[in-house]
N, CA, C and O of each residue as an XYZ file, in Angstrom:
360
protein
N       0.696     -1.183     -0.115
C      -0.030      0.109     -0.039
C       1.014      1.258     -0.057
O       1.951      1.390      0.730
N       0.707      2.011     -1.023
C       1.565      3.234     -1.014
C       1.143      4.339     -0.263
O      -0.019      4.281      0.138
N       1.812      5.353      0.032
C       1.628      6.437      0.813
C       0.499      7.137      0.292
O      -0.381      7.594      1.022
N       0.502      7.249     -1.170
C      -0.706      8.134     -1.835
C      -1.794      7.338     -1.455
O      -2.693      7.909     -0.837
N      -1.915      6.033     -1.713
C      -3.371      5.207     -1.342
C      -3.739      5.575      0.032
O      -4.883      5.981      0.231
N      -2.886      5.479      1.024
C      -3.116      5.717      2.373
C      -3.888      7.230      2.649
O      -4.878      7.367      3.368
N      -3.297      8.160      2.015
C      -3.619      9.493      2.121
C      -5.139      9.781      1.464
O      -5.956     10.584      1.914
N      -5.285      9.044      0.453
C      -6.613      9.147     -0.329
C      -7.657      8.450      0.435
O      -8.747      9.014      0.534
N      -7.468      7.228      1.028
C      -8.406      6.603      1.854
C      -8.669      7.422      3.229
O      -9.778      7.556      3.746
N      -7.581      7.891      3.676
C      -7.811      8.845      4.876
C      -8.649     10.141      4.617
O      -9.409     10.674      5.425
N      -8.356     10.573      3.267
C      -9.148     12.007      3.059
C     -10.602     11.436      2.903
O     -11.450     11.928      3.647
N     -10.969     10.515      2.075
C     -12.176     10.013      1.698
C     -12.985      9.630      3.195
O     -14.196      9.781      3.355
N     -12.168      9.176      4.095
C     -12.685      8.948      5.319
C     -13.103     10.235      6.160
O     -14.196     10.340      6.717
N     -12.271     11.036      6.179
C     -12.473     12.255      6.823
C     -13.788     13.049      6.048
O     -14.717     13.594      6.644
N     -13.663     12.989      4.970
C     -14.946     13.624      4.082
C     -16.372     13.003      4.628
O     -17.360     13.646      4.980
N     -16.223     11.760      4.604
C     -17.260     10.931      4.986
C     -17.732     11.421      6.480
O     -18.878     11.848      6.625
N     -16.897     11.356      7.497
C     -17.246     11.806      8.662
C     -17.722     13.208      8.824
O     -18.594     13.433      9.663
N     -17.201     14.232      8.056
C     -17.819     15.368      7.858
C     -19.217     15.447      7.602
O     -20.069     16.030      8.273
N     -19.359     14.754      6.494
C     -20.698     14.682      5.788
C     -21.825     14.116      6.801
O     -22.925     14.613      7.044
N     -21.321     13.094      7.255
C     -22.343     12.330      8.075
C     -22.522     12.838      9.352
O     -23.473     12.346      9.960
N     -21.785     13.805     10.013
C     -21.831     14.595     11.213
C     -22.558     15.847     11.097
O     -23.209     16.297     12.039
N     -22.451     16.510      9.798
C     -23.009     17.905      9.642
C     -24.498     18.055     10.110
O     -24.875     19.028     10.763
N     -25.304     17.043      9.737
C     -26.736     17.268     10.176
C     -26.889     17.625     11.679
O     -27.437     18.640     12.107
N     -26.283     16.571     12.463
C     -26.401     16.689     13.869
C     -25.792     17.948     14.295
O     -26.436     18.740     14.983
N     -24.539     18.191     13.913
C     -23.809     19.497     14.194
C     -24.669     20.651     14.039
O     -24.760     21.480     14.944
N     -25.339     20.764     12.892
C     -25.953     21.908     12.396
C     -27.259     21.978     13.334
O     -27.548     23.077     13.808
N     -27.925     21.050     13.576
C     -29.176     20.908     14.529
C     -28.690     21.507     15.943
O     -29.247     22.433     16.532
N     -27.694     20.896     16.323
C     -27.015     21.267     17.730
C     -26.871     22.810     17.837
O     -27.436     23.473     18.706
N     -26.019     23.347     16.821
C     -25.849     24.708     16.606
C     -26.903     25.567     16.660
O     -26.865     26.557     17.390
N     -28.123     25.229     15.767
C     -29.161     26.176     15.881
C     -30.107     26.244     17.079
O     -30.638     27.252     17.547
N     -30.224     24.890     17.513
C     -30.796     24.750     18.744
C     -30.205     25.657     20.067
O     -30.850     26.312     20.886
N     -28.781     25.452     19.964
C     -28.172     26.241     21.049
C     -28.200     27.690     20.791
O     -28.271     28.414     21.784
N     -28.160     28.203     19.701
C     -28.241     29.517     19.180
C     -29.582     30.187     19.678
O     -29.613     31.294     20.217
N     -30.722     29.372     19.432
C     -32.210     29.878     19.738
C     -32.288     29.872     21.356
O     -32.837     30.796     21.954
N     -31.788     28.930     21.926
C     -31.965     28.901     23.385
C     -31.230     30.036     24.003
O     -31.727     30.727     24.893
N     -29.811     30.252     23.424
C     -29.147     31.383     23.999
C     -29.826     32.830     23.882
O     -29.788     33.757     24.691
N     -30.468     32.744     22.612
C     -31.222     34.124     22.393
C     -32.496     34.149     23.445
O     -32.793     35.190     24.031
N     -33.110     33.112     23.604
C     -34.188     32.994     24.604
C     -33.709     33.386     25.902
O     -34.381     34.147     26.598
N     -32.429     32.859     26.343
C     -31.861     32.999     27.628
C     -31.518     34.557     27.874
O     -31.617     35.132     28.958
N     -31.117     35.100     26.712
C     -30.714     36.733     26.884
C     -32.009     37.423     27.104
O     -32.119     38.248     28.011
N     -32.959     37.133     26.343
C     -34.129     37.854     26.263
C     -34.941     37.741     27.606
O     -35.684     38.631     28.019
N     -34.714     36.557     28.230
C     -35.549     36.359     29.527
C     -34.654     36.558     30.636
O     -35.241     36.622     31.716
N     -33.611     36.655     30.676
C     -32.332     36.792     31.605
C     -32.295     35.497     32.478
O     -32.036     35.575     33.679
N     -32.549     34.343     31.883
C     -32.417     33.269     32.537
C     -31.024     32.659     31.997
O     -30.726     32.452     30.821
N     -30.212     32.413     33.199
C     -28.860     31.998     32.952
C     -28.346     30.637     33.430
O     -27.284     30.418     34.012
N     -29.242     29.816     33.096
C     -29.232     28.296     33.439
C     -28.163     27.362     32.338
O     -28.560     27.031     31.221
N     -26.935     27.052     32.794
C     -26.002     26.413     31.794
C     -26.868     25.062     31.256
O     -26.998     24.970     30.035
N     -27.357     24.205     31.947
C     -27.893     23.000     31.747
C     -29.326     23.204     30.753
O     -29.839     22.205     30.249
N     -29.797     24.310     30.570
C     -30.929     24.438     29.816
C     -30.906     24.024     28.342
O     -31.980     23.728     27.819
N     -29.698     23.974     27.577
C     -29.813     23.672     26.365
C     -29.570     22.217     26.187
O     -29.634     21.720     25.063
N     -29.260     21.425     27.369
C     -28.908     20.017     27.167
C     -30.088     19.378     26.603
O     -29.941     18.965     25.452
N     -31.257     19.197     27.163
C     -32.291     18.433     26.735
C     -32.635     18.723     25.426
O     -32.596     17.817     24.593
N     -33.013     20.006     25.069
C     -33.589     20.187     23.687
C     -32.419     19.935     22.693
O     -32.812     19.520     21.603
N     -31.184     20.076     22.804
C     -30.171     19.642     21.857
C     -30.107     18.091     21.815
O     -29.810     17.582     20.734
N     -30.366     17.250     22.932
C     -30.287     15.903     22.818
C     -31.527     15.448     21.968
O     -31.365     14.595     21.095
N     -32.739     15.989     22.201
C     -33.907     15.605     21.522
C     -33.745     15.973     19.999
O     -34.186     15.173     19.173
N     -33.155     17.103     19.588
C     -33.013     17.579     18.123
C     -31.923     16.652     17.531
O     -31.944     16.409     16.324
N     -31.038     16.161     18.280
C     -30.128     15.345     17.704
C     -30.827     13.943     17.508
O     -30.820     13.460     16.376
N     -31.334     13.370     18.383
C     -31.987     12.235     18.118
C     -33.088     12.093     17.084
O     -33.259     11.062     16.434
N     -33.774     13.115     16.979
C     -34.679     13.341     15.703
C     -34.145     13.443     14.501
O     -34.662     12.926     13.510
N     -32.890     14.227     14.473
C     -31.974     14.200     13.458
C     -31.615     12.853     12.879
O     -31.871     12.539     11.717
N     -30.918     11.959     13.885
C     -30.585     10.654     13.670
C     -31.744      9.729     13.291
O     -31.508      8.684     12.686
N     -32.948     10.070     13.617
C     -34.096      9.166     13.089
C     -34.405      9.663     11.799
O     -34.894      8.847     11.017
N     -34.216     10.886     11.385
C     -34.608     11.469      9.976
C     -33.471     10.938      8.946
O     -33.783     10.398      7.885
N     -32.111     11.140      9.354
C     -31.015     10.998      8.300
C     -30.404      9.604      8.637
O     -29.383      9.282      8.030
N     -30.897      8.816      9.480
C     -30.110      7.575     10.012
C     -29.977      6.526      8.735
O     -28.971      5.847      8.530
N     -31.027      6.515      8.011
C     -30.929      5.476      6.808
C     -29.697      6.076      5.912
O     -28.799      5.326      5.529
N     -29.706      7.408      5.615
C     -28.507      7.955      4.709
C     -27.159      7.657      5.312
O     -26.168      7.278      4.688
N     -27.249      7.872      6.571
C     -25.640      7.806      7.468
C     -25.222      6.438      7.182
O     -24.166      6.169      6.608
N     -26.179      5.466      7.646
C     -25.850      3.907      7.525
C     -25.553      3.656      6.155
O     -24.461      3.136      5.928
N     -26.338      3.933      5.148
C     -25.905      3.697      3.759
C     -24.737      4.287      3.274
O     -24.165      3.674      2.373
N     -24.171      5.512      3.729
C     -23.116      6.186      3.249
C     -21.701      5.205      4.009
O     -20.741      4.772      3.371
N     -21.904      5.062      5.312
C     -20.777      4.245      5.894
C     -20.680      2.880      5.024
O     -19.615      2.488      4.547
N     -21.742      2.297      4.893
C     -21.819      0.807      4.349
C     -21.015      1.004      2.972
O     -20.034      0.330      2.661
N     -21.586      2.045      2.183
C     -21.055      2.035      0.991
C     -19.623      2.286      0.880
O     -19.002      1.778     -0.054
N     -18.976      3.099      1.837
C     -17.543      3.232      1.963
C     -16.875      2.190      2.421
O     -15.698      2.089      2.076
N     -17.444      1.202      3.273
C     -16.861      0.074      3.673
C     -16.791     -1.028      2.627
O     -15.822     -1.755      2.408
N     -17.951     -1.037      2.026
C     -17.969     -2.095      0.802
C     -16.862     -1.589     -0.130
O     -15.971     -2.374     -0.454
N     -16.860     -0.262     -0.604
C     -15.580      0.131     -1.291
C     -14.165     -0.290     -0.866
O     -13.265     -0.603     -1.646
N     -14.087     -0.255      0.484
C     -12.776     -0.555      1.102
C     -12.563     -2.177      0.963
O     -11.529     -2.679      0.522
N     -13.664     -2.887      1.393
C     -13.429     -4.592      1.288
C     -13.323     -5.017     -0.225
O     -12.591     -5.959     -0.528
N     -14.037     -4.344     -1.168
C     -13.816     -4.539     -2.684
C     -12.565     -4.377     -3.250
O     -12.182     -5.065     -4.195
N     -11.757     -3.312     -2.612
C     -10.604     -2.974     -3.223
C      -9.437     -3.385     -2.178
O      -8.344     -2.841     -2.335
N      -9.581     -4.190     -1.256
C      -8.529     -4.401     -0.138
C      -7.373     -5.174     -1.023
O      -6.181     -4.925     -0.842
N      -7.775     -6.023     -1.885
C      -6.588     -6.862     -2.710
C      -5.805     -5.813     -3.349
O      -4.621     -5.831     -3.012
N      -6.122     -4.944     -4.142
C      -5.635     -3.898     -4.559
C      -4.906     -3.055     -3.769
O      -3.814     -2.690     -4.202
N      -5.276     -2.670     -2.706
C      -4.743     -1.729     -1.626
C      -3.561     -2.605     -1.149
O      -2.476     -2.032     -1.058
N      -3.628     -3.982     -0.818
C      -2.465     -4.697     -0.234
C      -1.471     -4.872     -1.234
O      -0.284     -4.892     -0.909
N      -1.847     -5.006     -2.477
C      -0.618     -5.329     -3.484
C       0.187     -3.824     -3.682
O       1.413     -3.766     -3.780
N      -0.581     -2.786     -3.720
C       0.049     -1.547     -3.675
C       0.626     -1.355     -5.080
O       1.252     -0.332     -5.356
């Protein structure tokens, strides 16, 4: 396995991780921003207030995007397994 192949597989894996984590991160960011604005407006300064809404939002996002996430990971894993002989020969 050459250094170029290792770098390409690593790049593909990092891009996949970024793509599949983006929906959860965006939902968490939006919920956190909305709750922060509400805390500022109402002068409620409770640090743990954002935890439950973020958790619920992330779980809903996983339910909605779960099939796409699993399909993406399985597709990448299948690509790796189908080309394993090629990678080992280098």
